[in-house]
N, CA, C and O atoms as CSV, one atom per row, in Angstrom:
chain,resi,resn,atom,element,x,y,z
A,1,MET,N,N,-7.572,4.246,-9.155
A,1,MET,CA,C,-7.622,2.793,-9.170
A,1,MET,C,C,-8.297,2.326,-7.882
A,1,MET,O,O,-7.674,2.315,-6.820
A,2,ASP,N,N,-9.573,1.939,-7.977
A,2,ASP,CA,C,-10.329,1.533,-6.800
A,2,ASP,C,C,-10.344,0.026,-6.599
A,2,ASP,O,O,-10.975,-0.470,-5.665
A,3,GLN,N,N,-9.662,-0.697,-7.460
A,3,GLN,CA,C,-9.624,-2.146,-7.353
A,3,GLN,C,C,-8.500,-2.552,-6.399
A,3,GLN,O,O,-7.523,-1.822,-6.232
A,4,PRO,N,N,-8.647,-3.724,-5.775
A,4,PRO,CA,C,-7.548,-4.183,-4.911
A,4,PRO,C,C,-6.290,-4.455,-5.736
A,4,PRO,O,O,-6.357,-4.771,-6.924
A,5,ILE,N,N,-5.161,-4.323,-5.079
A,5,ILE,CA,C,-3.874,-4.576,-5.733
A,5,ILE,C,C,-3.706,-6.080,-5.927
A,5,ILE,O,O,-3.911,-6.867,-5.002
A,6,THR,N,N,-3.333,-6.458,-7.131
A,6,THR,CA,C,-3.130,-7.872,-7.439
A,6,THR,C,C,-1.634,-8.153,-7.564
A,6,THR,O,O,-0.815,-7.236,-7.616
A,7,GLN,N,N,-1.307,-9.412,-7.609
A,7,GLN,CA,C,0.089,-9.808,-7.811
A,7,GLN,C,C,0.596,-9.280,-9.147
A,7,GLN,O,O,1.763,-8.911,-9.271
A,8,LYS,N,N,-0.273,-9.245,-10.136
A,8,LYS,CA,C,0.090,-8.723,-11.452
A,8,LYS,C,C,0.480,-7.243,-11.348
A,8,LYS,O,O,1.426,-6.802,-12.001
A,9,ASP,N,N,-0.255,-6.475,-10.523
A,9,ASP,CA,C,0.073,-5.058,-10.320
A,9,ASP,C,C,1.446,-4.905,-9.663
A,9,ASP,O,O,2.235,-4.047,-10.058
A,10,ILE,N,N,1.723,-5.727,-8.676
A,10,ILE,CA,C,3.016,-5.669,-7.984
A,10,ILE,C,C,4.143,-6.020,-8.951
A,10,ILE,O,O,5.198,-5.386,-8.934
A,11,GLU,N,N,3.923,-7.018,-9.784
A,11,GLU,CA,C,4.936,-7.389,-10.774
A,11,GLU,C,C,5.172,-6.248,-11.762
A,11,GLU,O,O,6.304,-6.010,-12.185
A,12,ARG,N,N,4.103,-5.549,-12.126
A,12,ARG,CA,C,4.242,-4.419,-13.051
A,12,ARG,C,C,5.007,-3.272,-12.379
A,12,ARG,O,O,5.834,-2.626,-13.022
A,13,ILE,N,N,4.741,-3.016,-11.103
A,13,ILE,CA,C,5.486,-1.992,-10.361
A,13,ILE,C,C,6.976,-2.317,-10.410
A,13,ILE,O,O,7.801,-1.447,-10.691
A,14,ASN,N,N,7.308,-3.561,-10.138
A,14,ASN,CA,C,8.713,-3.987,-10.139
A,14,ASN,C,C,9.324,-3.902,-11.538
A,14,ASN,O,O,10.471,-3.486,-11.701
A,15,GLU,N,N,8.551,-4.297,-12.533
A,15,GLU,CA,C,9.023,-4.237,-13.916
A,15,GLU,C,C,9.344,-2.788,-14.312
A,15,GLU,O,O,10.380,-2.516,-14.917
A,16,LEU,N,N,8.448,-1.876,-13.964
A,16,LEU,CA,C,8.680,-0.468,-14.282
A,16,LEU,C,C,9.877,0.078,-13.520
A,16,LEU,O,O,10.643,0.878,-14.059
A,17,TYR,N,N,10.045,-0.344,-12.276
A,17,TYR,CA,C,11.201,0.104,-11.501
A,17,TYR,C,C,12.495,-0.338,-12.176
A,17,TYR,O,O,13.409,0.465,-12.366
A,18,HIS,N,N,12.566,-1.611,-12.534
A,18,HIS,CA,C,13.790,-2.124,-13.153
A,18,HIS,C,C,14.065,-1.441,-14.490
A,18,HIS,O,O,15.216,-1.163,-14.823
A,19,LYS,N,N,13.014,-1.174,-15.250
A,19,LYS,CA,C,13.204,-0.483,-16.520
A,19,LYS,C,C,13.700,0.943,-16.280
A,19,LYS,O,O,14.502,1.460,-17.058
A,20,SER,N,N,13.229,1.579,-15.208
A,20,SER,CA,C,13.651,2.959,-14.919
A,20,SER,C,C,15.132,3.035,-14.571
A,20,SER,O,O,15.741,4.096,-14.703
A,21,GLN,N,N,15.711,1.940,-14.135
A,21,GLN,CA,C,17.114,1.908,-13.754
A,21,GLN,C,C,18.043,1.672,-14.940
A,21,GLN,O,O,19.263,1.748,-14.802
A,22,THR,N,N,17.465,1.388,-16.107
A,22,THR,CA,C,18.275,1.160,-17.302
A,22,THR,C,C,18.547,2.490,-18.008
A,22,THR,O,O,17.965,3.518,-17.663
A,23,GLU,N,N,19.433,2.453,-18.993
A,23,GLU,CA,C,19.724,3.656,-19.785
A,23,GLU,C,C,18.495,4.131,-20.548
A,23,GLU,O,O,18.300,5.327,-20.763
A,24,GLN,N,N,17.674,3.173,-20.950
A,24,GLN,CA,C,16.470,3.496,-21.725
A,24,GLN,C,C,15.495,4.317,-20.883
A,24,GLN,O,O,14.876,5.251,-21.394
A,25,GLY,N,N,15.352,3.987,-19.621
A,25,GLY,CA,C,14.442,4.717,-18.748
A,25,GLY,C,C,12.978,4.482,-19.086
A,25,GLY,O,O,12.636,3.567,-19.835
A,26,LEU,N,N,12.124,5.324,-18.521
A,26,LEU,CA,C,10.679,5.191,-18.723
A,26,LEU,C,C,10.162,6.312,-19.617
A,26,LEU,O,O,10.691,7.424,-19.627
A,27,THR,N,N,9.110,5.983,-20.369
A,27,THR,CA,C,8.425,7.024,-21.126
A,27,THR,C,C,7.537,7.797,-20.152
A,27,THR,O,O,7.353,7.384,-19.008
A,28,GLU,N,N,6.998,8.904,-20.607
A,28,GLU,CA,C,6.101,9.694,-19.750
A,28,GLU,C,C,4.875,8.876,-19.353
A,28,GLU,O,O,4.416,8.959,-18.214
A,29,ALA,N,N,4.347,8.091,-20.282
A,29,ALA,CA,C,3.173,7.260,-19.998
A,29,ALA,C,C,3.510,6.205,-18.947
A,29,ALA,O,O,2.712,5.937,-18.049
A,30,GLU,N,N,4.692,5.613,-19.064
A,30,GLU,CA,C,5.109,4.603,-18.092
A,30,GLU,C,C,5.343,5.232,-16.718
A,30,GLU,O,O,5.031,4.624,-15.694
A,31,ARG,N,N,5.894,6.452,-16.697
A,31,ARG,CA,C,6.087,7.147,-15.424
A,31,ARG,C,C,4.755,7.424,-14.741
A,31,ARG,O,O,4.628,7.270,-13.526
A,32,ALA,N,N,3.764,7.832,-15.526
A,32,ALA,CA,C,2.431,8.089,-14.987
A,32,ALA,C,C,1.807,6.791,-14.470
A,32,ALA,O,O,1.186,6.775,-13.407
A,33,GLU,N,N,1.973,5.710,-15.222
A,33,GLU,CA,C,1.452,4.401,-14.795
A,33,GLU,C,C,2.129,3.963,-13.499
A,33,GLU,O,O,1.467,3.471,-12.585
A,34,GLN,N,N,3.444,4.143,-13.422
A,34,GLN,CA,C,4.192,3.754,-12.234
A,34,GLN,C,C,3.692,4.529,-11.015
A,34,GLN,O,O,3.498,3.952,-9.945
A,35,GLN,N,N,3.486,5.830,-11.177
A,35,GLN,CA,C,3.011,6.660,-10.074
A,35,GLN,C,C,1.622,6.223,-9.620
A,35,GLN,O,O,1.351,6.148,-8.422
A,36,GLU,N,N,0.748,5.937,-10.573
A,36,GLU,CA,C,-0.612,5.494,-10.250
A,36,GLU,C,C,-0.593,4.157,-9.508
A,36,GLU,O,O,-1.302,3.984,-8.516
A,37,LEU,N,N,0.213,3.219,-9.986
A,37,LEU,CA,C,0.305,1.911,-9.331
A,37,LEU,C,C,0.894,2.031,-7.929
A,37,LEU,O,O,0.436,1.359,-7.004
A,38,ARG,N,N,1.898,2.876,-7.769
A,38,ARG,CA,C,2.507,3.062,-6.453
A,38,ARG,C,C,1.516,3.652,-5.467
A,38,ARG,O,O,1.450,3.216,-4.317
A,39,MET,N,N,0.743,4.644,-5.905
A,39,MET,CA,C,-0.241,5.266,-5.016
A,39,MET,C,C,-1.321,4.256,-4.614
A,39,MET,O,O,-1.737,4.217,-3.456
A,40,ALA,N,N,-1.767,3.451,-5.562
A,40,ALA,CA,C,-2.771,2.430,-5.266
A,40,ALA,C,C,-2.216,1.414,-4.268
A,40,ALA,O,O,-2.925,0.973,-3.362
A,41,TYR,N,N,-0.942,1.045,-4.440
A,41,TYR,CA,C,-0.300,0.090,-3.533
A,41,TYR,C,C,-0.218,0.672,-2.120
A,41,TYR,O,O,-0.524,-0.014,-1.144
A,42,ILE,N,N,0.189,1.919,-2.016
A,42,ILE,CA,C,0.306,2.567,-0.703
A,42,ILE,C,C,-1.068,2.652,-0.033
A,42,ILE,O,O,-1.182,2.406,1.168
A,43,GLN,N,N,-2.101,2.993,-0.786
A,43,GLN,CA,C,-3.456,3.055,-0.229
A,43,GLN,C,C,-3.888,1.683,0.277
A,43,GLN,O,O,-4.512,1.580,1.333
A,44,ALA,N,N,-3.564,0.638,-0.463
A,44,ALA,CA,C,-3.939,-0.715,-0.053
A,44,ALA,C,C,-3.221,-1.115,1.238
A,44,ALA,O,O,-3.827,-1.718,2.124
A,45,VAL,N,N,-1.937,-0.781,1.346
A,45,VAL,CA,C,-1.171,-1.106,2.551
A,45,VAL,C,C,-1.742,-0.351,3.749
A,45,VAL,O,O,-1.901,-0.926,4.826
A,46,ARG,N,N,-2.048,0.921,3.569
A,46,ARG,CA,C,-2.619,1.719,4.660
A,46,ARG,C,C,-3.963,1.172,5.108
A,46,ARG,O,O,-4.231,1.090,6.306
A,47,ALA,N,N,-4.820,0.795,4.148
A,47,ALA,CA,C,-6.132,0.245,4.481
A,47,ALA,C,C,-5.984,-1.068,5.245
A,47,ALA,O,O,-6.715,-1.321,6.202
A,48,ASN,N,N,-5.046,-1.892,4.825
A,48,ASN,CA,C,-4.801,-3.162,5.502
A,48,ASN,C,C,-4.326,-2.912,6.931
A,48,ASN,O,O,-4.813,-3.548,7.866
A,49,LEU,N,N,-3.389,-1.998,7.104
A,49,LEU,CA,C,-2.872,-1.682,8.430
A,49,LEU,C,C,-3.969,-1.105,9.317
A,49,LEU,O,O,-4.084,-1.476,10.485
A,50,ARG,N,N,-4.773,-0.204,8.770
A,50,ARG,CA,C,-5.865,0.395,9.524
A,50,ARG,C,C,-6.840,-0.687,9.995
A,50,ARG,O,O,-7.282,-0.673,11.144
A,51,GLY,N,N,-7.172,-1.622,9.105
A,51,GLY,CA,C,-8.082,-2.711,9.458
A,51,GLY,C,C,-7.512,-3.581,10.561
A,51,GLY,O,O,-8.244,-4.021,11.447
A,52,THR,N,N,-6.222,-3.831,10.517
A,52,THR,CA,C,-5.563,-4.638,11.545
A,52,THR,C,C,-5.563,-3.915,12.879
A,52,THR,O,O,-5.875,-4.509,13.912
A,53,LEU,N,N,-5.212,-2.634,12.862
A,53,LEU,CA,C,-5.141,-1.870,14.109
A,53,LEU,C,C,-6.504,-1.692,14.759
A,53,LEU,O,O,-6.597,-1.615,15.984
A,54,GLU,N,N,-7.560,-1.627,13.960
A,54,GLU,CA,C,-8.901,-1.464,14.509
A,54,GLU,C,C,-9.353,-2.694,15.295
A,54,GLU,O,O,-10.277,-2.604,16.102
A,55,LYS,N,N,-8.722,-3.819,15.071
A,55,LYS,CA,C,-9.091,-5.055,15.765
A,55,LYS,C,C,-8.291,-5.273,17.045
A,55,LYS,O,O,-8.510,-6.260,17.748
A,56,ILE,N,N,-7.368,-4.365,17.357
A,56,ILE,CA,C,-6.503,-4.529,18.513
A,56,ILE,C,C,-7.097,-3.832,19.731
A,56,ILE,O,O,-7.571,-2.699,19.641
A,57,ASP,N,N,-7.067,-4.513,20.860
A,57,ASP,CA,C,-7.468,-3.945,22.142
A,57,ASP,C,C,-6.234,-3.901,23.036
A,57,ASP,O,O,-5.401,-4.807,23.010
A,58,ILE,N,N,-6.131,-2.838,23.824
A,58,ILE,CA,C,-4.987,-2.674,24.719
A,58,ILE,C,C,-5.466,-2.868,26.155
A,58,ILE,O,O,-6.434,-2.244,26.588
A,59,GLN,N,N,-4.773,-3.743,26.888
A,59,GLN,CA,C,-5.104,-3.952,28.290
A,59,GLN,C,C,-4.240,-3.012,29.123
A,59,GLN,O,O,-3.011,-3.064,29.074
A,60,ASN,N,N,-4.907,-2.156,29.885
A,60,ASN,CA,C,-4.225,-1.182,30.724
A,60,ASN,C,C,-3.721,-1.833,32.007
A,60,ASN,O,O,-4.114,-2.952,32.338
A,61,ALA,N,N,-2.858,-1.138,32.720
A,61,ALA,CA,C,-2.274,-1.657,33.961
A,61,ALA,C,C,-3.343,-1.975,34.999
A,61,ALA,O,O,-3.168,-2.892,35.801
A,62,ASP,N,N,-4.452,-1.226,34.995
A,62,ASP,CA,C,-5.517,-1.466,35.975
A,62,ASP,C,C,-6.448,-2.606,35.566
A,62,ASP,O,O,-7.405,-2.911,36.276
A,63,GLY,N,N,-6.174,-3.228,34.438
A,63,GLY,CA,C,-6.967,-4.371,33.992
A,63,GLY,C,C,-8.056,-4.001,33.003
A,63,GLY,O,O,-8.645,-4.887,32.383
A,64,SER,N,N,-8.339,-2.720,32.838
A,64,SER,CA,C,-9.360,-2.311,31.878
A,64,SER,C,C,-8.825,-2.484,30.461
A,64,SER,O,O,-7.616,-2.499,30.230
A,65,VAL,N,N,-9.753,-2.615,29.523
A,65,VAL,CA,C,-9.389,-2.839,28.126
A,65,VAL,C,C,-9.859,-1.648,27.294
A,65,VAL,O,O,-11.017,-1.237,27.369
A,66,THR,N,N,-8.947,-1.109,26.509
A,66,THR,CA,C,-9.260,0.011,25.626
A,66,THR,C,C,-9.157,-0.466,24.182
A,66,THR,O,O,-8.089,-0.881,23.731
A,67,PRO,N,N,-10.270,-0.406,23.464
A,67,PRO,CA,C,-10.195,-0.798,22.041
A,67,PRO,C,C,-9.437,0.266,21.263
A,67,PRO,O,O,-9.668,1.461,21.446
A,68,LEU,N,N,-8.535,-0.169,20.399
A,68,LEU,CA,C,-7.766,0.770,19.584
A,68,LEU,C,C,-8.640,1.340,18.471
A,68,LEU,O,O,-8.468,2.486,18.054
A,69,GLY,N,N,-9.580,0.523,17.999
A,69,GLY,CA,C,-10.566,0.868,16.962
A,69,GLY,C,C,-10.548,2.259,16.411
A,69,GLY,O,O,-9.565,2.985,16.557
A,70,LYS,N,N,-11.637,2.637,15.774
A,70,LYS,CA,C,-11.747,3.951,15.128
A,70,LYS,C,C,-11.733,5.049,16.177
A,70,LYS,O,O,-12.332,4.927,17.245
A,71,ARG,N,N,-11.031,6.125,15.843
A,71,ARG,CA,C,-10.981,7.282,16.745
A,71,ARG,C,C,-11.530,8.487,16.035
A,71,ARG,O,O,-11.582,9.573,16.612
């Protein structure tokens, strides 16, 4: 799933979670869908965090500035 995570995807993740907690549980197809959506969500969160951290600069005690950016 290379598309950005939408609110609809998050709602589906939650819907599948709640269904998994019932006696009925999830079908194999739903379990696979849940896993795929969760992985896409985690990738999106990591990409967002990485983008945020790359914009941060750290000021050292001696006054110099070190960009956190890509390493």
